[in-house]
N, C-alpha and C positions, 0 to 999 in steps of 0.2 A: 680164324673167322675174329672179327673185330661187335662189339655191341654196346651199347649207350647204357654207359651204368649212369644212374638218376644219384645215387650215394656219391657219388665224386664226379658226377657234369662231366662227363669223358667222356669217348671213347674207349674201351677199355679188351686185350686179346681173353679172348674168353677161353677158357682150360677149365673142367666137373672136377668137382675132388675130389671124386671119385672116376677113374680112366673109362671112358666106356658108356657112362650111365649117369642120367642129367634127372638130378630131383627136382621140379618144375612147381608151382603148383600156380593158383591164379583163382583169384576173385570169383564165386556166380552171384546169382542174381541173390537178390530176397525174392522171394516167390511167394506173392500178393496182386498180379497183375500178371499179363503178356507181357511180351519183355520187347523195349522200344530199338531203335538204330543205333540208342548212343552204346546200349546192352549189346546190342548186336559187333559191336566194332575189337572189343575187344576177345566176345567169343569164335571171331576171323580169325584176328591177328595170330591170335596162340596159337590158335589148332592152326593154323600153315604150318607160322613158327614150328612146330610140335613136329609137325611133319618135313620139316626140311633137317630139325637134326639127326630127327629117324631114316634121312636119305643120305646122312656121312658116317651113318655104325651105329650112333648114342641108342642105346635101349632108355626109351623117357619113360621116365615115371613122372605121370600128366595129374596132378587133382586139379580137379574143382568143384569148391563145394557150394551146397545149394543152402540161404539160409532160411528157414524152415520156424522159426523164434520170432520173432521182430512183432512190435508198437504196431505195424504196419499191416501187420498181415492179423492182429488178434483184435481192432478195429476195424479190417474189412469182414473179419471171420464174425462178428458181430453181429453188422449189416446184412451181411450173407447167411446167419442165424444158421451157421454149423462152425463143427471147432476148429481153431487154428492146422490143429494136421492134416487135418480133413481137405483146408478150405487150399494151406501149401503140396498138397499130392495133387490139387486135383491143377493147379499152376506150374508141376515140376514137371506134367506129363503132358498138358500144355507148351513148353519151352522146350519137351524134348523133339512132339515136332515140326517147331522152328527151328532149331538146330538140325537135324537132318535136310530141313529144306537148306541153306547153305551149307549144307554139303559137311559141316561144323562133326569131327566124332565124337565118340564118346572119352572122357578121361577116363585114365586105366582105374580110378575110384573117383567117386562123388561123395565125398562125405555128406550127412545133415548133423545138425548141430544137436533135433529130436534124441540124434543118436548114440552121443558123445559126449551125453549129460554128466556120463562120472570121471571124465579125463577131465572135463574141463571143471568142476569142483576138485580135484584133486592139484592141478595146477593154481587156484587160487589160494591153495590152504597151500604151496607151496611158495608163492609167492607173499603175505602174511605172514608164516614164520619167521623167511628173510628182510624182514622190516620193508619190499615193497607193495605193501596193498597193508590197508587197515577196513576192520568194521565198524557202517554204525547205524542202530537199528535195524539189523537185516540188511543194510547196503554195503555192499562189497569196494571200494576202488582203491584206482594205483593212483602210489604214495608223488605226482613226480620228480617232487623236490630230493629227493633220496633218491634217484637215477639221475643221474648229471652231465650224460650225453645226452639230455632229450633235447628235439629239433636237429637233427645232426642231417635225417633224410632230405627233411623237408629244408631246411635253412632256417628254420623260423629260432626267434630269441626266443628264451624263455621271458624273461623281464616283460619287451614287447609283446607277448604274449597275452600278459598278465594285466598289463596294459590295458587291451585292446575287450579285455574279458566280460563279458555282465553276465553277475551274481544274483542271483534270485534269493528273495528277500528269507526263505524258509528250505534253502540250500543247506545241506552238511553237508558237504564238503569242505575240508580244511582249503582246498584252495580250487581255483576256478578248475585250472589246468588239471587237473585229477580226477579222470574215468571212471565210469563204473564198470567192473568186472562181475560182479552179480545184484542182480534188482531185488527186492524186496515183492511178496504178491502182494497184491492189488487184490480184491476184491470183484470174485469171476473170472482171475484171468491163470490162462497154462500156467503148472505151478509143478517143480521135482521139491525134493526134500533133502537140506545140506547142512550141511552146521550150525549155519547160518538163519536158518528160519527154512520154510519156503518160497520160491522165488524161480529164477529163470538169468540165464547168461548177460549180462551182457554184451554190446554187438561184435568189438575187438578180439575182446580171450578166444572166437570161437577160428579164426584163420589161426593166429599162434598154436594153438592144442591141438588141430588136425593136421596140420603141414608136418607136426614132428613126426603124427602120430603113425599117419600113410607115406611117410618118409624114412620110418625110423631111424631118423637124422636130426639134430640142432642146430642144422645148418641147412638153408635150402639152396640148391647154385641158379635156381635165377624163381623171383617173384612176379606174378606180371599182376595188372589189373591201369585199370585208367588215367588221370593224370587229377583226375576229382579225388580223385580212393588216398593222392599220396601224401594227407596233412586236414583232419584229422587224423585216419585209419587206418595208413603204411606207418606212419614217424607210431602210433600207439603200439601197435605188431612190434615194433622193433624194441620199444620201450620192457614190454614185458617179457616179451621174448626171450632179448637178453638179461635179464635180470632172473627168469625164471635157469638159464642154462651158464650162465655165464662165459658162451658164446659167441661170437657173432655169427646172426638171423639168416642172410643173405649174402650172398657174394654177391648177384649181379640182380638189381632192381631195374626192372622195363615196364614203360606205360604207356601207353598211349593217349594220342593228342583230340582233343573232343572234338564235337561232333557241334556243331548250328546249321542253322537252318533260316535261308535266304542272307547269310550274314549276324543271322540274331542266336542270339543264349535259344538252346530249345527247351519248354516249359509249357505244361498245361496250361497258365493264366499268363501266358503269349496264346494259345490256340496250338502253336507250332508243335506240338507233340505225336509222333508217328511211329509206331507202333509196328512191327514185323510184317504181322498176318493182314496188315494194310494194304501194303508196298505187295508185299504176295501174289493180291490178288492184280497186279498191275505189271510186276514187273517180276521173272524168275529169280530162282535162290541163286544161279551162279550170277546174273546181275550186276544182283544184291554187293553177294560175295566178290566180285571184280570190283566193284563202285569204291567198298573199303579198304582196299589194297591196291589201286589205283594212284594213293595216296601215299607217299611214308608214312608207318603208320606212328610217329611222333608228327608230325604235322596237322594243324587243323584240318577236319573237314568238312569245304561246306555242302548241308545235303538239298536237295529238289530237284523236280521232276526231269529241268533241263539234265541236272547232271547226270542223271541213270538214265538221259534218255542217249546219250552219248555214252555212256556205258552198254551201252546194247549194242550202237551201230560198232565200237571199239569190238565187241568180246561179237561182232556177225561175223567181223572183219577176220579176224585170228580162229573163229571157227570156222571160215569157209579155205584157206588155210591149210587147218587140217583135215578139213574133209577134202582136199586137192591130194594127201600125201596117202592118204588112206585108198581112195583110188589107182593111187599107183602104181601099190603096194607090190600089185597081182601083175603089174607090168611087166613085160618078157621085153620089153625094146631093147636095146640093144643099141646108144647113142654114142656117136666118139668125142663128146665133149661130154662133162660133169661141172656144174658148179655147187653143187646139194652139200656134195662130202670138206672142200674146204671152208669155204663161209661159213657152214651151221658147228664146223669143228671153232672156229672163230665166234660164231655171236655161240656156243654154249660156255667159251673160256670167258665173254663177258657175263654172258648171265651168272655166271660162278663167284665173282668179284664182285659181280651188284649186292646178290643177296650174302654172300662174306663182307659185303661191309656194311652193318645194323641193319642186313634184313629191306636192302632197298630195293621192295618189288615194288615199286615206280620206275624203275630205270631196269629192273628185268623185264617189263613188260614193252617195255620199247623195244630193246633187241628183238622180241618177236615182231615187233610190228617191220623190222627192220626184215626180219624172216619171210615172214611170209609176202609180201614183192620179189623175192628172190625164186620163192616160188613159185608165182605166179611171171616170170622172167624164166626160172630155167622150161617148162612146160610150155610159152611161148614159141621158145628157141629151141625147144630139145633138146638141151644141154643137160640130163640129167639118167642117171643110169640107178643101179637096183641096192646100191651100194648106202650110195647119197642119200636116196629113198628113206634108205632105214635107219640112218642117222640119222633124219633130218622129224620123223615122226618121231622115235623112241626120244629123241628131245624134247618132242612137242609135249610127246608123253607122257614124261617123269617131271617135269617143271608145270606144264597145264591140266594136266589132268592129275596125278599121283600129291603133289605137293599145296599146290596153290589152288586147284579142286575151282579152277572155274571152265574147262570144257569133260565134256561134252556138257553142252549148251543147245537149247533149242526158246528158242525163241513165243516167247505168249502168244496167240495173234489174239490182239481187241475184237470186239464186237463186231468191227466196221470189216475187219479183215475175214466172214465167214458173212458179209453181204451178196448177194448177185453180181455187184459192182463187183468186189475183188476179184468171183470168179471170170467176166469176164476179162477185169487186166492179165489175170495170168492164159486167158487162152491168148488176150492179145501177142504178150510179151514170146509165148510159145510160136505166131508165127511171125515176130519179130529174127525170133530167134531159128526159123529155120532159115528163113530170105538171107539172111544171112549166114547163115552156112553153104546154104549153093552158091550167094554171091562167089563166096571163100572158094568154091569146086572149080568155079568160071575163073578164078584167078584175077576177079573185080575185086581188087582187095581195098581200092581206095572206097567201092562201098560199105566194102563189110567195117572199114574205117568207123565211116558217115555215121553210121549205126549207133558202134561201141562208144564214141564221141558223146552224140547225142543225147544218149542213155545213160554215159558220165553224167550228164549234166544233173538227170534227173535221180542223182546218186541211187543209180545203177552199172552194178555189177556186171559184164560180160568177160566169163571164164570159159577162155581156148584149148583143148587136150585135143587126144589124138581121133579120139571118136566123135567130137564135134563139138558146140561149144552148150553153153551151160550159160545160166544166167541168175542171178542172186539181188536183192536187196543189201545198201556198204552199209 
């Protein structure tokens, strides 16, 4: 298997540090609000990748943190008149609901900043003792000039960064590039006692501390997150971690691409900021998950209702193929020919090749659409056997149910679908299908084909089986 390593800007052969074990850390949400579609992309991508690694036989130690101490949390808690940890706990619970809707499994560990303060303080004290950090008036900063490789992950030059940096008049840092490890307490803020006085951790230090604690290793196999975190967050993680241990911090850096909304950057100021909870009112979690995995994880993806509607149609086609296989599992018919057995052997090989090549889920899905067409053809031509059906069904189960987790899927019917007009439509469709079944029994295949073709123009599929025909929207 090959993965694209952000640090080296190329695909590299994947080999875990310890045979059969993968230590994987992915940055989680700052818990001051419901998660938005941009937050959801890394959650879904790396959940699916974790599933794939597990299917290959790896024991995956998957860590995803919750930032429950942060300026945004403190400010919102003040607005709501509650404590910051109470606010964070509230949104961690809401995150869990959304994650479950998106079929995202719990991580092996979900560490919180507030539960790892002692380890963070020890980490910072060690950096000070080694000359990589300094304290001024209760604030502690990482000294970037003493860590020579700074910028190696992002490819940024420190001289260029200094030239472009804005320095506040009252800034106590010795360099604009230095970043906070510990912040001196402000009046009314949550705080803990440290050797430098009361205060709280800076943002970057939590991930370094908790990744090492919960993997018991100085080096991670994989560190994942969105491209927006490469600089400064992940760059700063590298600096403080390698200064602390003297060992490489991460073997493979994996970053997912940005999400735009109608070709524009998603932001609250533009009014194009979409919460997962809001999207779930219109579309199922499987549709959202499919949408996020239907583009290669490193590529940008544009979010809009039209794209989700297309994802819903695509997922319906895959579900139709899966449902047809389920119906055939108990079919004892012995046919002379079987096109499923060999075709799906080739399809599985192609799917594996796609996923082995930097987890190309978009390409993998395309092979399942090919498979769905083959299933329909096998049914129409009576060219399937029990062994062939089982092979195809097991492949659908392995990849679409267990690894990518987009099936089974039930379309959320809109209010219009619950109306009396919809009920009439269903009855009319049942009449048409019965008429077509009668025509086929009478060997009037031309009339049956006419009904099928006309309905296809309306995005309605007719599915023929030995027991008769059924229909489904495309």
